[in-house]
C-alpha positions as CSV (number, residue, x, y, z in Angstrom):
1,F,-208.4,201.5,-1.5
2,C,-210.2,198.6,0.2
3,D,-212.0,196.5,-2.2
4,I,-213.9,194.6,0.8
5,P,-215.1,196.8,3.6
6,V,-214.8,193.9,6.1
7,E,-211.1,193.8,5.1
8,C,-210.8,197.4,6.0
9,A,-211.9,196.8,9.6
10,F,-208.8,194.7,10.4
11,W,-206.3,197.4,9.4
12,F,-204.9,200.2,11.8
13,Y,-204.8,203.8,10.6
14,V,-203.2,206.6,11.7
15,C,-204.9,209.7,9.8
16,K,-203.1,213.1,9.5
17,A,-203.5,216.2,7.4
18,W,-200.4,218.2,6.5
19,E,-200.7,221.8,5.2
20,G,-197.6,224.2,4.1
21,I,-195.6,225.5,1.6
22,G,-195.0,223.0,-1.0
23,V,-196.6,220.2,1.2
24,V,-197.4,217.9,-1.5
25,P,-194.4,217.4,-3.3
26,S,-192.2,217.3,0.1
27,A,-194.7,214.7,1.5
28,R,-194.6,212.8,-1.5
29,K,-190.7,212.7,-1.4
30,L,-190.7,211.8,2.2
31,I,-193.3,208.7,1.5
32,G,-191.4,207.5,-1.6
33,A,-192.5,205.7,-4.7
34,T,-195.7,203.8,-4.9
35,D,-194.2,200.6,-5.6
36,P,-191.9,200.0,-2.7
37,L,-189.3,198.0,-4.7
38,Q,-188.8,201.6,-6.5
39,A,-188.8,203.6,-3.4
40,E,-185.6,204.8,-2.2
41,P,-184.0,204.0,1.0
42,G,-184.9,206.5,3.9
43,T,-188.2,206.9,2.5
44,I,-191.4,205.3,4.5
45,R,-192.1,203.0,1.7
46,G,-188.6,202.4,1.1
47,D,-187.9,201.4,4.7
48,L,-191.1,199.7,5.8
49,A,-193.2,198.6,3.0
50,V,-192.8,195.3,1.0
51,Q,-195.6,195.0,-1.7
52,R,-197.3,197.6,-3.8
53,G,-200.7,196.7,-2.8
54,R,-199.9,197.4,0.6
55,N,-197.3,200.0,0.6
56,V,-198.0,201.2,4.2
57,I,-199.0,204.9,3.6
58,H,-201.3,207.0,1.1
59,G,-200.4,210.7,0.2
60,S,-202.7,212.8,-1.9
61,D,-201.3,213.7,-5.1
62,S,-202.8,217.3,-5.3
63,P,-204.1,220.2,-2.8
64,E,-207.5,219.5,-4.5
65,N,-207.3,215.8,-3.8
66,G,-205.9,216.3,-0.4
67,Q,-208.9,218.3,0.5
68,R,-211.4,216.0,-0.5
69,E,-209.8,213.1,1.3
70,I,-209.4,214.9,4.5
71,A,-213.2,215.3,4.2
72,L,-213.6,211.5,4.0
73,W,-211.5,210.9,7.4
74,F,-212.0,214.2,9.3
75,K,-215.3,216.0,10.5
76,E,-215.6,219.7,10.9
77,G,-213.6,221.0,13.6
78,E,-211.5,217.7,14.3
79,L,-208.4,219.3,12.8
80,C,-206.4,221.6,14.9
81,E,-203.8,224.3,14.0
82,W,-200.3,224.0,15.0
83,T,-197.8,226.6,14.6
84,P,-193.9,225.1,14.9
85,V,-192.1,227.5,17.2
86,Q,-189.4,227.6,14.6
87,E,-191.7,229.0,12.1
88,P,-190.5,232.8,12.2
89,W,-186.8,231.5,11.2
90,L,-188.0,229.3,8.4
91,I,-190.6,231.3,6.4
92,E,-190.3,235.1,5.2
């Protein structure tokens, strides 16, 4: 995603790994279309991005690619489990 490694050194990153039922389509809906000009208002790209090449956020397109990409950013043991308190009322 960076053509020149030096260019990447000047960017700020916030890396998150999400999991759950239907997380890929849900996350991609929240993120919005890759081209910010096509992204719906209320999505991250629709509200915050201007150009396709700098579209603010990346989201994996499949669980398999998500696992591969998580391994690029996180070491073993860096991810923690978190259970929302409302989970028993949301998931059967």
